[in-house]
Each structure stands twice: as C-alpha cells, then as structure tokens.
PLY file of the C-alpha trace (Angstrom):
ply
format ascii 1.0
element vertex 665
property float x
property float y
property float z
element edge 664
property int vertex1
property int vertex2
end_header
-0.07 0.00 0.22
1.75 3.29 -0.66
2.86 5.55 1.74
-0.14 7.83 3.43
-2.96 5.94 1.91
-5.95 5.12 3.56
-9.47 3.53 3.26
-12.12 4.02 6.19
-10.40 7.43 7.49
-9.87 7.78 11.08
-11.11 3.86 11.63
-8.26 1.73 13.76
-7.91 -1.72 14.51
-11.13 -2.98 12.89
-12.16 -6.26 10.79
-13.31 -6.92 7.25
-14.12 -10.41 6.90
-11.20 -12.43 8.19
-8.67 -9.30 7.88
-7.64 -7.14 10.61
-6.98 -3.41 9.65
-4.72 -1.83 12.06
-3.42 2.00 11.85
0.30 2.82 12.32
1.64 6.59 11.87
-1.36 7.27 9.83
-0.75 4.39 7.06
-3.30 1.33 7.54
-2.05 -2.43 7.20
-4.46 -5.36 6.17
-3.39 -8.64 8.86
-4.59 -11.54 7.65
-5.74 -13.21 10.80
-3.57 -12.25 13.86
-5.03 -15.12 15.73
-4.33 -17.75 13.42
-0.86 -16.22 13.10
-0.61 -17.00 17.12
-1.45 -20.33 16.69
0.90 -21.24 14.14
3.69 -19.66 16.41
2.27 -21.64 19.47
4.33 -19.54 21.52
5.00 -20.00 25.33
2.28 -17.55 26.96
3.91 -17.63 30.72
7.61 -16.56 29.54
6.99 -12.61 28.99
6.64 -10.18 31.83
2.79 -10.18 31.75
2.96 -13.65 32.88
1.40 -14.34 36.48
4.28 -14.77 38.39
2.33 -16.52 41.06
2.15 -19.30 38.80
5.28 -18.73 36.58
8.15 -18.38 38.40
10.42 -15.99 38.71
7.95 -14.22 41.15
10.42 -10.76 41.63
9.29 -7.43 41.83
11.09 -4.46 42.55
9.88 -3.27 45.82
8.88 0.70 45.37
11.84 3.02 45.89
14.56 0.54 45.27
17.00 -0.12 42.98
16.16 3.29 41.67
19.84 4.26 40.34
20.40 0.63 38.94
17.18 0.81 36.70
18.28 4.68 35.78
21.63 3.47 34.44
20.04 0.79 32.08
17.16 3.11 30.80
19.69 5.87 30.32
21.61 3.13 27.86
18.64 2.06 26.71
17.27 5.87 25.95
20.83 6.76 24.29
20.28 8.35 20.84
22.56 7.10 17.94
25.19 9.97 17.48
25.59 10.73 21.34
28.66 10.00 23.47
27.77 8.92 26.74
30.37 6.96 29.46
28.94 4.49 32.29
31.28 5.58 35.03
31.33 4.01 38.36
29.79 5.57 41.53
30.80 5.21 45.05
28.23 2.23 45.08
30.18 0.55 42.75
27.39 0.32 40.09
28.00 2.43 36.81
26.24 5.54 36.46
25.55 7.35 33.21
26.55 10.75 32.27
26.83 12.61 28.79
30.06 13.87 27.29
30.18 16.84 25.28
32.36 15.83 21.91
33.06 17.94 18.73
32.37 14.73 16.69
28.50 14.29 17.34
29.05 10.61 15.14
30.20 8.68 17.83
28.92 7.18 20.86
30.59 5.99 24.37
30.06 3.52 27.07
32.12 2.90 29.93
32.77 0.00 32.89
35.27 0.86 35.13
36.46 -2.15 36.69
39.13 -0.84 38.70
39.08 -0.45 42.64
39.38 3.62 43.67
42.73 2.45 45.68
44.40 1.22 42.30
43.56 4.29 40.04
46.55 6.20 40.80
48.41 3.45 39.91
46.85 2.70 36.36
46.81 6.42 35.30
50.45 6.40 36.10
50.86 3.18 34.03
48.59 4.55 31.11
51.09 7.89 31.24
53.89 5.85 30.58
52.62 3.55 28.03
51.61 6.68 26.33
55.31 8.44 26.64
56.52 4.97 25.57
53.95 4.49 22.42
54.61 8.41 21.62
58.53 7.77 21.36
57.94 4.32 18.90
55.65 6.19 16.69
57.88 9.25 16.57
60.93 6.73 15.63
58.78 5.31 12.94
57.41 8.54 11.15
53.86 8.95 13.86
52.66 11.97 14.91
49.94 12.94 17.69
47.46 13.19 14.35
48.15 9.76 13.58
48.04 8.47 17.44
44.69 10.20 17.51
43.53 8.33 14.61
44.33 5.18 15.56
42.27 5.73 18.91
39.35 6.59 16.77
39.40 3.50 14.65
39.16 1.32 18.17
35.83 0.09 19.30
37.19 0.75 22.80
40.02 2.23 24.93
40.58 3.74 28.38
39.97 6.99 29.36
41.83 8.95 32.00
39.25 7.99 34.50
40.07 4.50 34.08
36.52 3.82 32.11
36.16 2.10 29.21
34.90 4.26 26.52
32.84 2.90 23.47
33.04 4.47 20.37
29.71 3.22 19.00
26.47 2.62 21.48
26.72 -0.94 22.70
23.12 -2.54 21.27
23.58 -4.86 24.50
23.54 -4.84 28.17
24.51 -7.44 30.35
23.59 -7.31 33.72
25.29 -10.20 35.94
25.33 -10.81 39.36
25.54 -13.66 41.90
22.14 -15.81 42.74
19.22 -13.91 44.47
20.46 -10.29 44.10
17.53 -9.01 42.67
18.32 -9.29 38.78
14.59 -10.30 37.68
12.66 -7.60 39.81
14.88 -5.25 37.91
14.30 -7.05 34.35
10.82 -6.93 35.02
10.88 -3.46 35.91
13.10 -2.16 32.58
10.51 -4.15 30.66
7.68 -2.35 32.24
9.02 0.99 31.82
9.69 0.40 27.58
6.19 -1.60 27.63
4.65 1.94 28.61
6.36 3.97 26.20
5.39 1.97 23.69
8.93 0.39 22.51
9.19 -2.84 24.36
9.49 -5.58 21.15
9.42 -8.80 23.43
10.47 -9.65 27.07
11.63 -13.44 27.52
12.14 -14.55 31.01
14.16 -18.28 31.25
13.43 -20.29 34.29
14.65 -23.84 34.80
12.33 -26.74 35.16
9.35 -24.85 33.58
9.14 -27.20 30.70
10.16 -25.19 27.03
10.67 -22.23 29.33
14.21 -23.70 30.22
15.05 -24.17 26.38
15.61 -21.99 23.27
12.89 -24.74 20.98
10.27 -21.81 21.28
12.20 -18.95 22.03
12.21 -17.46 18.42
8.27 -18.13 18.03
7.84 -16.44 21.23
10.10 -13.37 19.91
8.39 -13.15 16.88
4.59 -13.50 18.37
5.07 -10.57 20.81
6.80 -8.48 17.87
3.71 -9.27 15.77
1.61 -7.70 18.51
4.18 -4.68 19.51
4.33 -3.49 15.78
1.27 -4.96 13.84
2.91 -3.90 10.85
5.40 -7.23 11.29
2.65 -9.80 11.59
2.10 -10.39 7.93
6.02 -10.37 7.13
6.12 -13.00 9.87
3.36 -15.12 8.28
5.05 -15.32 5.07
8.08 -16.10 6.41
6.17 -19.42 8.28
4.01 -19.99 4.84
7.63 -19.97 2.92
9.50 -21.97 4.96
7.03 -24.21 7.67
10.48 -25.79 9.12
10.95 -22.47 10.93
8.33 -23.96 13.60
10.43 -26.88 13.96
14.10 -27.97 15.21
14.73 -28.88 11.49
16.18 -25.04 10.85
18.97 -23.35 12.83
17.89 -20.87 15.69
19.87 -18.19 13.55
17.52 -18.84 10.92
14.30 -18.65 12.99
15.43 -15.10 14.65
16.57 -14.14 10.99
13.10 -14.61 9.34
10.75 -14.43 12.07
12.28 -11.47 14.05
14.82 -9.49 12.82
14.38 -9.13 9.00
10.53 -8.47 9.68
11.38 -5.87 12.47
14.06 -4.26 9.95
11.37 -4.31 7.13
9.12 -2.25 9.61
11.28 0.19 10.13
12.58 0.75 6.73
8.89 1.49 5.88
9.93 4.78 8.01
6.14 4.82 9.92
7.45 4.41 13.04
9.33 8.00 13.59
7.05 9.36 16.55
7.88 6.09 18.57
11.57 6.13 17.62
11.67 9.72 18.30
11.92 8.35 22.07
14.74 6.10 21.59
15.38 2.56 20.46
13.27 -0.31 20.81
13.97 -2.88 23.19
14.28 -6.74 24.00
14.66 -8.13 27.42
15.82 -11.46 28.50
16.07 -12.44 31.86
17.40 -15.60 33.44
19.86 -16.56 30.56
21.68 -18.77 32.76
18.70 -20.80 33.67
18.60 -22.15 29.88
19.58 -25.60 29.87
20.81 -25.42 26.06
24.19 -23.87 26.61
24.79 -24.41 22.60
21.51 -22.64 22.18
22.66 -19.79 24.08
26.11 -19.49 22.53
24.49 -19.94 19.04
21.70 -17.04 20.14
24.31 -14.67 21.47
26.88 -15.15 18.71
24.33 -14.38 16.19
23.19 -11.37 17.91
26.34 -10.43 18.28
27.22 -10.39 14.40
24.06 -8.79 13.53
24.56 -5.97 15.44
28.01 -5.51 13.36
26.42 -5.90 10.14
23.38 -3.67 11.19
25.14 -1.12 13.64
22.78 1.85 13.07
19.50 -0.35 13.53
17.35 1.08 16.80
17.23 -1.55 18.44
19.01 -3.06 22.01
19.13 -6.23 23.94
19.13 -6.05 27.58
20.39 -9.42 29.10
20.26 -10.42 32.78
21.90 -13.74 34.28
24.46 -15.04 36.46
28.09 -15.45 35.44
28.18 -18.77 33.50
31.66 -19.43 31.32
29.59 -20.10 27.77
27.76 -16.38 28.48
30.33 -14.92 30.01
33.19 -15.85 26.78
30.28 -14.25 24.48
29.63 -11.21 26.02
33.03 -9.85 27.54
33.56 -7.81 24.46
33.58 -4.08 23.62
30.45 -4.51 22.27
28.47 -5.13 25.19
27.77 -2.97 28.53
28.61 -4.92 31.51
26.96 -3.93 34.93
28.26 -6.20 37.76
25.47 -6.03 40.46
27.70 -7.72 42.61
29.13 -4.34 43.32
26.15 -2.23 43.68
25.35 -1.86 47.96
21.53 -2.72 47.90
21.92 -2.46 52.14
19.23 0.50 52.29
16.85 -0.99 49.37
16.91 -4.19 51.73
15.86 -2.05 54.87
13.40 -0.23 52.73
11.92 -3.50 52.07
11.82 -5.06 55.34
10.70 -2.04 57.69
7.65 -1.94 54.89
6.85 -5.13 55.18
7.17 -5.89 58.92
4.75 -2.92 59.14
1.88 -4.95 56.76
2.87 -7.92 58.66
2.02 -6.45 62.14
-1.61 -4.83 60.23
-2.36 -8.58 60.03
-1.16 -10.56 62.65
-2.88 -10.20 65.59
-0.23 -12.23 67.82
2.07 -9.72 66.37
-0.12 -6.80 67.36
-0.57 -8.48 70.63
3.22 -8.33 71.16
3.78 -5.11 70.07
0.87 -3.68 73.02
2.84 -5.52 75.57
6.51 -5.32 74.80
6.67 -2.08 72.24
7.48 -1.90 68.62
8.93 -4.93 66.78
11.70 -6.03 65.29
13.72 -3.59 67.41
16.17 -1.36 65.68
18.69 -3.51 67.09
17.18 -6.95 65.41
16.47 -4.65 62.21
20.35 -3.92 61.89
21.16 -7.49 62.95
18.95 -9.08 60.26
20.01 -6.62 57.57
23.57 -7.32 58.26
22.92 -10.92 58.15
21.06 -10.93 54.67
24.09 -8.71 53.45
22.41 -7.11 50.34
20.56 -10.60 49.24
16.71 -9.39 48.29
15.98 -13.54 47.60
17.09 -13.99 51.27
15.19 -11.01 52.64
12.28 -12.22 50.80
12.62 -15.70 52.35
13.47 -14.81 55.72
10.68 -12.40 56.12
8.44 -15.25 54.97
9.63 -17.46 57.13
9.78 -15.20 59.86
5.84 -14.54 59.64
4.21 -17.44 58.15
1.41 -19.37 60.47
2.33 -21.72 63.39
1.36 -25.38 62.91
1.05 -28.12 65.15
4.51 -29.60 64.05
6.29 -25.90 64.43
4.14 -23.97 67.10
6.41 -21.05 67.13
5.84 -17.10 66.59
7.45 -14.51 64.59
9.33 -13.10 67.45
10.67 -16.58 67.97
11.79 -17.43 64.37
13.27 -13.59 63.94
16.59 -14.67 66.22
16.62 -18.03 64.50
17.50 -16.60 61.01
20.50 -14.77 62.56
22.00 -17.90 63.27
21.13 -19.66 59.69
23.74 -19.93 57.15
22.33 -17.39 54.40
19.59 -19.45 52.45
21.40 -22.81 52.58
20.29 -22.66 56.33
16.61 -20.92 55.85
15.95 -24.04 53.37
17.22 -26.58 55.79
15.03 -25.12 58.36
12.16 -24.32 56.28
11.98 -28.13 54.89
12.52 -29.36 58.28
8.87 -28.51 59.43
7.49 -31.01 57.12
9.92 -33.67 56.83
8.39 -36.26 59.37
5.32 -36.03 57.34
4.18 -39.00 55.11
5.53 -38.42 51.51
7.57 -35.94 52.38
10.61 -37.06 50.50
8.73 -38.19 47.24
6.82 -34.89 47.14
9.53 -32.64 47.54
11.82 -34.34 45.10
9.15 -34.56 42.49
8.93 -30.96 42.58
12.17 -30.46 42.44
12.96 -32.76 39.51
9.86 -31.88 37.61
10.52 -31.33 33.96
7.56 -28.79 34.31
5.14 -27.46 37.31
2.10 -29.39 37.59
-1.03 -28.28 40.39
-1.52 -30.37 43.38
-3.77 -32.62 41.82
-1.36 -33.35 39.44
1.42 -34.14 42.03
-1.15 -36.30 43.84
-2.06 -38.47 40.62
1.48 -38.92 39.39
2.44 -40.04 42.96
-0.75 -41.95 43.62
-0.97 -40.23 47.18
-3.87 -38.23 48.14
-4.54 -34.56 47.41
-4.84 -33.93 51.09
-1.25 -35.24 52.12
0.29 -33.25 49.29
-1.23 -30.11 50.68
-0.28 -30.98 54.21
3.18 -31.14 53.62
3.17 -27.94 51.27
1.87 -25.87 53.56
4.79 -26.39 56.33
7.09 -25.24 53.26
5.36 -21.72 52.38
8.39 -19.38 52.79
9.77 -21.52 49.70
7.58 -22.97 48.05
4.38 -21.08 46.06
1.41 -23.21 46.95
-1.91 -22.36 44.67
-5.11 -21.51 46.17
-6.70 -24.18 44.96
-6.04 -27.83 44.57
-6.50 -28.10 40.55
-5.95 -24.67 39.47
-2.50 -23.18 39.36
0.75 -24.86 39.77
3.30 -25.93 42.27
6.74 -23.35 42.24
9.94 -22.72 43.77
9.75 -19.18 45.05
13.60 -19.38 43.77
15.56 -21.48 41.27
18.33 -21.40 43.93
16.01 -24.01 45.91
16.30 -26.46 43.18
20.45 -25.59 43.54
20.13 -26.12 46.86
18.19 -29.70 46.95
20.49 -31.13 43.85
23.82 -30.58 45.89
24.52 -32.51 48.28
26.75 -30.63 50.04
24.88 -28.06 50.58
21.12 -30.16 51.61
22.60 -33.10 53.74
19.79 -35.12 54.61
17.37 -33.13 51.98
19.83 -34.22 48.67
17.69 -35.27 45.66
19.87 -37.43 44.24
19.80 -37.57 40.22
18.43 -41.54 40.76
15.39 -40.40 41.38
14.64 -39.54 37.93
14.21 -43.11 37.53
11.15 -42.91 40.17
9.43 -40.26 38.27
9.90 -42.22 34.99
8.30 -45.34 36.54
5.35 -42.70 38.13
5.22 -41.40 33.93
4.85 -45.18 32.69
2.00 -46.24 35.17
0.03 -43.07 34.38
-0.13 -44.49 30.88
-2.13 -47.28 32.34
-5.02 -44.51 33.56
-8.25 -44.48 30.97
-8.84 -41.20 32.63
-6.82 -38.61 30.92
-5.32 -36.21 33.46
-2.96 -33.87 34.27
-0.66 -36.85 35.20
-1.39 -38.91 31.96
-0.48 -35.76 29.89
2.82 -35.53 32.19
4.20 -39.16 31.64
3.42 -39.04 28.02
5.20 -35.94 27.45
8.25 -36.38 30.18
8.44 -40.01 30.59
11.55 -40.16 28.22
13.18 -37.27 29.53
13.12 -38.47 33.12
14.55 -41.77 32.01
17.35 -40.44 30.16
17.89 -38.31 32.74
18.48 -41.20 34.92
20.32 -43.46 32.28
22.70 -40.63 31.33
23.88 -39.49 34.91
27.55 -40.19 35.63
26.47 -40.46 39.34
23.62 -42.95 38.35
24.47 -47.07 38.13
21.80 -48.67 36.19
22.01 -51.83 38.71
21.82 -50.04 42.21
18.88 -47.86 40.73
16.76 -50.89 39.66
17.99 -52.73 43.02
16.76 -49.84 45.09
13.59 -49.24 43.18
12.75 -52.86 44.02
13.36 -52.14 47.75
10.13 -49.76 47.28
8.06 -52.19 45.78
5.41 -52.80 48.58
4.63 -48.96 48.06
3.52 -49.99 44.21
0.15 -51.22 45.00
-0.60 -52.28 41.06
1.66 -55.32 40.19
0.97 -55.04 36.48
2.56 -51.58 36.20
5.55 -52.08 38.57
6.63 -55.85 36.36
5.99 -54.31 33.24
7.72 -50.77 34.12
10.95 -52.98 34.91
10.76 -55.24 31.96
10.29 -52.50 29.42
13.61 -50.62 30.96
15.49 -53.89 30.92
14.49 -54.47 27.09
15.25 -50.54 26.80
19.02 -50.99 28.10
19.50 -54.29 25.93
18.62 -52.32 22.77
19.73 -48.94 23.57
22.09 -47.34 21.11
24.25 -46.65 24.18
24.03 -49.16 26.54
24.77 -49.09 30.22
27.82 -50.06 31.53
27.38 -53.44 33.36
29.76 -56.19 34.28
27.39 -58.83 33.32
25.00 -58.57 30.31
23.31 -61.91 31.46
21.66 -59.94 34.51
19.90 -57.28 31.97
18.40 -60.86 30.17
17.42 -62.91 33.12
16.02 -59.55 34.98
13.62 -58.81 31.53
12.56 -62.57 31.70
11.43 -62.53 35.16
9.80 -59.25 34.80
8.02 -60.66 31.84
6.69 -63.74 33.22
5.79 -62.01 36.65
3.88 -59.31 34.14
1.87 -61.81 32.72
1.15 -63.56 35.80
-0.64 -60.67 36.69
-4.98 -60.80 37.65
-5.36 -57.44 35.94
-7.53 -56.88 32.80
-4.97 -54.45 31.38
-2.48 -57.07 31.04
-3.27 -58.06 27.23
-3.06 -54.26 26.25
0.28 -54.34 27.81
1.46 -57.24 26.06
0.55 -56.14 22.83
1.74 -52.85 23.27
5.12 -54.48 24.40
5.27 -56.77 21.40
5.02 -53.38 19.07
8.05 -52.42 20.81
10.02 -55.28 20.86
9.46 -55.96 17.10
10.24 -52.25 16.27
13.16 -52.41 18.45
11.83 -48.96 19.45
12.70 -48.35 23.81
10.42 -46.14 24.47
6.70 -46.92 26.16
3.24 -46.67 24.23
0.70 -45.84 26.73
-1.50 -48.57 27.10
-4.76 -45.81 26.26
-3.95 -43.47 23.88
-5.20 -40.15 24.61
-8.69 -39.15 23.95
0 1
1 2
2 3
3 4
4 5
5 6
6 7
7 8
8 9
9 10
10 11
11 12
12 13
13 14
14 15
15 16
16 17
17 18
18 19
19 20
20 21
21 22
22 23
23 24
24 25
25 26
26 27
27 28
28 29
29 30
30 31
31 32
32 33
33 34
34 35
35 36
36 37
37 38
38 39
39 40
40 41
41 42
42 43
43 44
44 45
45 46
46 47
47 48
48 49
49 50
50 51
51 52
52 53
53 54
54 55
55 56
56 57
57 58
58 59
59 60
60 61
61 62
62 63
63 64
64 65
65 66
66 67
67 68
68 69
69 70
70 71
71 72
72 73
73 74
74 75
75 76
76 77
77 78
78 79
79 80
80 81
81 82
82 83
83 84
84 85
85 86
86 87
87 88
88 89
89 90
90 91
91 92
92 93
93 94
94 95
95 96
96 97
97 98
98 99
99 100
100 101
101 102
102 103
103 104
104 105
105 106
106 107
107 108
108 109
109 110
110 111
111 112
112 113
113 114
114 115
115 116
116 117
117 118
118 119
119 120
120 121
121 122
122 123
123 124
124 125
125 126
126 127
127 128
128 129
129 130
130 131
131 132
132 133
133 134
134 135
135 136
136 137
137 138
138 139
139 140
140 141
141 142
142 143
143 144
144 145
145 146
146 147
147 148
148 149
149 150
150 151
151 152
152 153
153 154
154 155
155 156
156 157
157 158
158 159
159 160
160 161
161 162
162 163
163 164
164 165
165 166
166 167
167 168
168 169
169 170
170 171
171 172
172 173
173 174
174 175
175 176
176 177
177 178
178 179
179 180
180 181
181 182
182 183
183 184
184 185
185 186
186 187
187 188
188 189
189 190
190 191
191 192
192 193
193 194
194 195
195 196
196 197
197 198
198 199
199 200
200 201
201 202
202 203
203 204
204 205
205 206
206 207
207 208
208 209
209 210
210 211
211 212
212 213
213 214
214 215
215 216
216 217
217 218
218 219
219 220
220 221
221 222
222 223
223 224
224 225
225 226
226 227
227 228
228 229
229 230
230 231
231 232
232 233
233 234
234 235
235 236
236 237
237 238
238 239
239 240
240 241
241 242
242 243
243 244
244 245
245 246
246 247
247 248
248 249
249 250
250 251
251 252
252 253
253 254
254 255
255 256
256 257
257 258
258 259
259 260
260 261
261 262
262 263
263 264
264 265
265 266
266 267
267 268
268 269
269 270
270 271
271 272
272 273
273 274
274 275
275 276
276 277
277 278
278 279
279 280
280 281
281 282
282 283
283 284
284 285
285 286
286 287
287 288
288 289
289 290
290 291
291 292
292 293
293 294
294 295
295 296
296 297
297 298
298 299
299 300
300 301
301 302
302 303
303 304
304 305
305 306
306 307
307 308
308 309
309 310
310 311
311 312
312 313
313 314
314 315
315 316
316 317
317 318
318 319
319 320
320 321
321 322
322 323
323 324
324 325
325 326
326 327
327 328
328 329
329 330
330 331
331 332
332 333
333 334
334 335
335 336
336 337
337 338
338 339
339 340
340 341
341 342
342 343
343 344
344 345
345 346
346 347
347 348
348 349
349 350
350 351
351 352
352 353
353 354
354 355
355 356
356 357
357 358
358 359
359 360
360 361
361 362
362 363
363 364
364 365
365 366
366 367
367 368
368 369
369 370
370 371
371 372
372 373
373 374
374 375
375 376
376 377
377 378
378 379
379 380
380 381
381 382
382 383
383 384
384 385
385 386
386 387
387 388
388 389
389 390
390 391
391 392
392 393
393 394
394 395
395 396
396 397
397 398
398 399
399 400
400 401
401 402
402 403
403 404
404 405
405 406
406 407
407 408
408 409
409 410
410 411
411 412
412 413
413 414
414 415
415 416
416 417
417 418
418 419
419 420
420 421
421 422
422 423
423 424
424 425
425 426
426 427
427 428
428 429
429 430
430 431
431 432
432 433
433 434
434 435
435 436
436 437
437 438
438 439
439 440
440 441
441 442
442 443
443 444
444 445
445 446
446 447
447 448
448 449
449 450
450 451
451 452
452 453
453 454
454 455
455 456
456 457
457 458
458 459
459 460
460 461
461 462
462 463
463 464
464 465
465 466
466 467
467 468
468 469
469 470
470 471
471 472
472 473
473 474
474 475
475 476
476 477
477 478
478 479
479 480
480 481
481 482
482 483
483 484
484 485
485 486
486 487
487 488
488 489
489 490
490 491
491 492
492 493
493 494
494 495
495 496
496 497
497 498
498 499
499 500
500 501
501 502
502 503
503 504
504 505
505 506
506 507
507 508
508 509
509 510
510 511
511 512
512 513
513 514
514 515
515 516
516 517
517 518
518 519
519 520
520 521
521 522
522 523
523 524
524 525
525 526
526 527
527 528
528 529
529 530
530 531
531 532
532 533
533 534
534 535
535 536
536 537
537 538
538 539
539 540
540 541
541 542
542 543
543 544
544 545
545 546
546 547
547 548
548 549
549 550
550 551
551 552
552 553
553 554
554 555
555 556
556 557
557 558
558 559
559 560
560 561
561 562
562 563
563 564
564 565
565 566
566 567
567 568
568 569
569 570
570 571
571 572
572 573
573 574
574 575
575 576
576 577
577 578
578 579
579 580
580 581
581 582
582 583
583 584
584 585
585 586
586 587
587 588
588 589
589 590
590 591
591 592
592 593
593 594
594 595
595 596
596 597
597 598
598 599
599 600
600 601
601 602
602 603
603 604
604 605
605 606
606 607
607 608
608 609
609 610
610 611
611 612
612 613
613 614
614 615
615 616
616 617
617 618
618 619
619 620
620 621
621 622
622 623
623 624
624 625
625 626
626 627
627 628
628 629
629 630
630 631
631 632
632 633
633 634
634 635
635 636
636 637
637 638
638 639
639 640
640 641
641 642
642 643
643 644
644 645
645 646
646 647
647 648
648 649
649 650
650 651
651 652
652 653
653 654
654 655
655 656
656 657
657 658
658 659
659 660
660 661
661 662
662 663
663 664
C-alpha cells in the first residue's frame, strides 16, 4: 500500500471478513488473522513480563523506591540516541552511572564500565601515562605524529580514558547485567520491561526458568519473540506470517536458531523500520528486547548460538534502532560471548543494596503487624517489633540478597503449625543463626520432613520437567491430595502453593532452592539424587495405564523419556543399583502389573539401547527382563493383554520408549 494512503479514514483496528486493519503512523495495514498466526507460532504465553508470576516464576518485583539508581543507568543506556556519546562511570556504590559527555565529533557514542578499584586508580593512571610516553616515542621514531595516534584511537572499538572507564566509540546495542543468585536481577528485568512497554518501545521480553518446560530451552524462543513482535508492531505480522508459510521448518528443530531469529524476528523488524512509519516512536529512542535468566536455559549450545548471532547482526547493522538487555548469572558459556567491547557490562554484585533491603523489610514488617493478631498483641505488651537492634542485625546478616530478605521475611511471619508452634518473635532470632539461604532452606524443609510422603513430594517438585498443580502431583505419585497439601503448607516460605488443588501450579519461589536440593554438600539429609529420575519415570509409566486422561497422564506422556534419560545418562547413577533400590520400594507400588511391566520395559530398553549402560554381566539384563515379563504376565489384571500387545509392538520395532496403554482421547 503506498505511504499515507488510507481507506475508511480515521478508523483503526477493525475487521473486514477475516482481515484485521491496524493504523500505524497514519498508514493502514491489512493483517490476515493475527489469531491464526499466533496459533501457528504457538508461543510460550507465560514467558513474558506480563505472566502470572504466582504460577510462573520467578516471582520477583522491585519494591517501590528501590533499585532506582541501577534502573536509571539501564534506561539511560536504552534511551541513548544514535550519534550521542556517553560514559558509564562507576559510582561510590560500585554500579555504573551514566553521564553525557560532550564530543566535537557528534557521530560516535561512548560507554564505559570502570572495573578498577579506587585504590588502584592512581597506579593505573601512572601506568597509562608511562605507556603513552613509550608509544609516543616509538611512533615518532616510525614517523608517526600526534595526529596519527588520535586517528588510531578513533579506529579502536574501545579504550581506557583518563578516569579508567572503558569508552566505546559506538553505542553498544547490548547490555549485560550480571550478579549472584538472588541479588535482584529478575526484579530489575521486570521493571525495565514495564518501563519500555509503557513507552511503546518494548518489542519482546523473555524470562527463562529452569524446570519450567520449554521456558528452560531455546526450542520455542524465536517463535515466542516473533509472536510478541507481531503484537508490538502489527505491521510485522504479515511479514512473519509470510516467512512461516514459505518455510514451515521455522517452527521445528529442522531450522537453526539463527535462521529462526532472522526470518521471524530480525528481518520483519528491519522491514517495518525501513518503511519509515515509526518516526514518532523512534523519537523517544530505540526499541528494546528484555531477556532474563539466560543462565536458566539448559541449552548451552543454543545460548551461544543466539549470542554469537545477535552480536554479529549488530556488527552488520550498527545503526539499527534496537537494544537487547540481558540479565543472568555469570556462566562461562555466557561470559565467553559477552565480555567484549560491543557489550555494556553491569556487575550488580558491586551495588550496595543495604538501604533497599532495609526499606523493603521495614515496610513488610509494618504490613505484617497490621494483619497478624499475635504480632499486634506482642507490640502492645512489649513495644516496637522488630527492635532497631534486631533489624540492624537482620539487614547485616542478609548482606544485600533480596531473595534471602524475602525468604527470611516469609519464614519469620508464616503461621504456626502443629509441627512448628513458634511465633514470628521466636523465629526472628533463629534466622540470625542460619547460614544464609542454605540454613533457611534446611529450617523450612524440616517443618515437613516427618510427614508421610515428604521425600517423594519434595523430590518430585525439585525434578519435574515442568510444574504441576497439587492434584497433578497427587495423581502422578498416587497419593491422596490432602497429604500433598499438608506437606506443602509447611513450606510456603520457599514454595508457591496455589489457592486451589486443581488450578495454579506448585512452583519454587526461587531457582536456588533447586540448586540446594540437588547439591548433596549443601542439602545433606534433604539431598535429591539424580537417581530419583528413575522413580519419576516409573510414575510417568504408571500414568499410561489410566483410562481417564488427566494432568498426570499428559505429563507422563510428555516427560517419561526425559526422566528416563536423565537417570540413564547421569554419571552419578548406576543402572543396576538404581533398579535394585527401586525394588526395595516394591511395597509402595500397589499395582503389580505397572511395576513389573515398567521393569521389564526398562531392561529391554537397556539391552537394545544405542548407548548401553556399563554392566559387568549382560546376562543380568536378559535374566531380569525375562523374570519381570513372566511376573507381569501372571498378574490378575485386565490390562495385561493390552500391555502385552503394546510390548510386542515395541519389541518388534526395537523402539525402547513406552507406548501408553490407553491412547489420549
């Protein structure tokens, strides 16, 4: 459609038949069924900043009035116009602060991230001066003068200025904020996304999270970004749709991640920009993509491919009005890609969050006192609580960790139970004796450790490939729902427990709890070994025997393979020992057919596996497979014929993984 041509003047976002018409900057664009495009893309709906954080962690949000300096630095970088020059300098707090520099050129941008300590500054400056003198002498001897030196500096991507800051000649398109677990990265990412969404310049946001299904992989990353791009810039929708129709493999693993990003996101965005219809929006600054928790992505190769591709893209198109904000922990595969002149580095670990933590705790305790009758009665009788001394000790103990502050507060004010009748006033001094998050996790888990099925429930929550509602966990483990609820209610300081059994999902408040549970040196008695994946593969297998399709059935169908391979491929697991340990739990398994059928199938799978387990005596496999098959055939269960038929199909095809007894309706 020619620029500025319109039909139905003044109308916007209406439909004719199945076409949607949107108006952008005075131009009208015909979009063919945005809903159909979304169905084809199949994006992850709970990966963006607008997700329900109670059911889709991380549930992190900046407390009002906190993190203001850090957020200001990030937004100033994000708002920097092409052709401006800036230096990201280190403040007394240790986090960079943006300040605009005047440069005669007006054609280059500069960012700096000072990494040297103040005490080293004088030595650094002296070394720089000596180095410059030496370079000057060498260049003069080679016929190079001052003008030649200045030209060389202008041609370098980055260099140290007189203050020790790293100055970038062109505005970096990427900002990487890194820090330790629980220092508030996700909360900052959320705030940044909300700010740019409000200004109409957020193209997409994606929050990775381990153990959350596809949110912990790159499988649907590009398609999810494309879906959000189509919503943010409707003019890009027909371009994305045309790309998907021309190359259906874009929505499968048959096409590389780089190609997916190019054809479904970067190229459509470029095309819309080149039409010149977003002048008013671009006047505010570049568009932004927010990516949080990149270290939570289990596909390290995919992460490297994404980072390498986006860095190369910005080298090819240095003037494109697009910025990418990334927040993550420091992992080697991420660090190797992003520690470069083309990236602004922000180390959140250097930022003193003491005042922010104090502000959060004071407001939170005031709110708790208004709601809790026990606290109110204590205050009337004894005076202010917590006392200033207690608060100072607590803040010092927390040492700037927002996740520790939040979790400790929840632990202190949680309701008393039959197993733990202590009051908030009793628990506060206990937190001061805890060894950070590990001590807090240990104390919280101990509230339920003596309840029936505790170990199975907490191990299941830790290793699930994607979260389940309470009833889903109950069905998968084959235990009563009320028993699951009883265990979970004691651990609400560290686990999100939904308000109903059927809706909402049981999730970890922070991924550090999973790290704690799966690291034996930290969790001790509460350690969840990788061998528990074998138990989960059994529960998944058992769910296939149920006629009623439900959450456990669906989960088993999707995740049996993943749990079995996690067990079989783990160096920490021994196949024979794992099977023998499973046999010791035999009394727990009421349905004999499911138990023997599972063992028979697993022995058969191991025999014909392309990567057989290391066993001293292969006859063990054949003997056990035969024994379990005979025991399964003897079970007085009406499902035995169905299973034998499916088992025969698997044997003839030499396909190892199970086929459900009752296909999904």
